[in-house]
C-alpha positions, 0 to 999 in steps of 0.5 A: 428666426434662424433656429426655426428655419433650421428645425424646419429644414431638418424635419423636411429631410427626415420626412423625405428619408422616411418616404424613401425608406418605406418605398425601399422596404416595399420594393425589397419585400416584393422582390423577396416574395418573387424570388422565394417562389422561384428559388429553393429553400437554401437560397432563402437563407442566403437572401435572409443573410443578405437582408440582414447585412443590408438592414444593418447598414441602414440602421447605421445610417439611421443612427447618424441622425439625432431625432427621436421621432425618426428612430421610432418610425424606423424601428416600427418599419424594421420589425420584419427585418429584425425578426429575420435577423433574430432567426438567422442568429438563432440558427447560427448559434444552434449550429455553433453549439452543435459543432462545439458539442461535437468537438467536445465529444471528440476531445473527451473521447480522445482524452479517454483513449489517451488515458487508457493507452497511457495506463496500458503503457504503464502496466506494460513498462512496469516489469515488476508488476508483470512479474508480480502477476505472472509469478505467484498464484492466489493460494487463498482462493481454495480456502474461501469456503473455510471460515476458520482460514478467514481468507477474505481478510488474510492479506489485511491481517498480515499487513497489520502484523508487519506494521505491528512487529515494528513497534514490538522490536527491542533496542538491538543495542540495549546492552550498552546501558546495562553496566552489569550484564553482557550478551553472553549472560543473555545467551545463557538465560535464553538457553535455560528458557529453551530447556524450561519451555521444552520441559513444560511442553509449551507452544512455540509462541510462548517461547518467542513471546518470553524472549521478546519480553526479556529483551524489551524489558532490558531495553527500558530498565537496568537490571542487576546480575542477580535479578536477570534470571528473575526477569527470565522466569517472570517473562515465561510466566507472563507469556504462558498466561497469554498464549497457553490454554492451560498455563503452568502454575507458579509452583512449577516455576518454583520447582525449576529454580530455587532463587526466587520465591512466589512473592518475588515472582508476582511482584516482578510480574506486575513490575514488568507489565507496567514497564511494557505498558501491558503490550503483549501483542507480539507477532512471533516468527511462527505466525509468519512461518505458517503463512510461508509454509502455505506457499511451500505446500505445507512441507513438514520437513522443511517446516521443522528445519525452519523451526530449528533455525528460528529458535537458533535466532533467539540465541544470538543478539545480532538477530535483534536487528531483524523483524520476526517476518524476516527471520521466518522467511530466512529460516524457510529459505535456508531449510529449502536450500538444505533440502534442495526444494528448488529456487525461491519462486514467485509464491515464496516471494509474494507470501513471505514478502521478501526477495532472495537478496533481501534475506541474504544478511539474515541467512548468512548469520544463520550459516555462520552459527551452524559452522560453530562446533558442537562443543562450542555451540551457544545452546546445547539445549536447542541441539538436544531438543531438535535431535529427537524424533519428534522434530525429525532430528532436524539439528543433526541433519542441518549441522551435518549439511553445514559441515559438508558444505563448509567451503561453499558457506565460507565463500558465501558469507559476507566479510562483516560476519568474520570481524 
């Protein structure tokens, strides 16, 4: 009996509440229509917001009851209020999205501005970059219409050559494992190769490649004293085949020496090529000198002086520590110094790849050799070769300049070369 009475009481209360809610809803709707006619559009939004707050509080009260029927009736009655709530929420979400988009655009624009300003600051603070831009000119642009100059690829070509020269350098201390040879014997051999090269009138690249083959072979194989000249003849024989259009025949090499026959030279050729793994891709100093001469306005006199200094580097084994590009740059630097062609400017730094400070050790070694008297000079054949008119008497002018500036040269030389 008690249970039935409790249920009846609950049902009665629910009915009363439903009636009250219906009356309130009708009253609110009447008020809203009346106010909407009087107020402008902006006040409608504020009223809708207010109504949504009111319906939320009413829904909270309704949730306190556990009757399913009451929930259904309240939901049916609250349809227009829910639609108003959804509209206001959508408007709020759209406004928030617009604000977020504006903030994001501002942030991205600020980030881009900051990045651009930081890049500008980096470029402005980078003094080396500014110097590199200001100091050198694009000398390859004028060769754009000449396909033989390959100006489009010239920078990549010389970058590759600088990497290649590292792989083709011999061991500068290879004489440590040669029991029967000495550096003096090497100097005599190179002087003889310079003489043969001059007699055959071969290209400069042939001489540099022949000397490189000798040094690389001696870096990997131990050689007897009797076989040293055979190594030199074979190296010149191989280099001429690689560089010359019309290479001298083997009969020419038999004529300039009488120690080895044809069969010995041919067998030595095969042995040397196997020892070097057929690697004859050697970037000689002449290739880099041509690049440097471009920045020197192709001055024929300074270029000829530089050729003499580069061949001078073949005589002394201490130049084996320097790559061909550095030897070429040091040679053109010293020739310009002798001829008083001005300072080592931005073009020379850019196209040679070396600063004045980086060339100092190589230049000092060249100056040290120039101070050696003629009777004690390591290569008489080299002096004779460059005393001719063909080479503008370069050796005479350079040695004369060295003797006239001996005191200044001695002050310049670093202490390590005096030991």
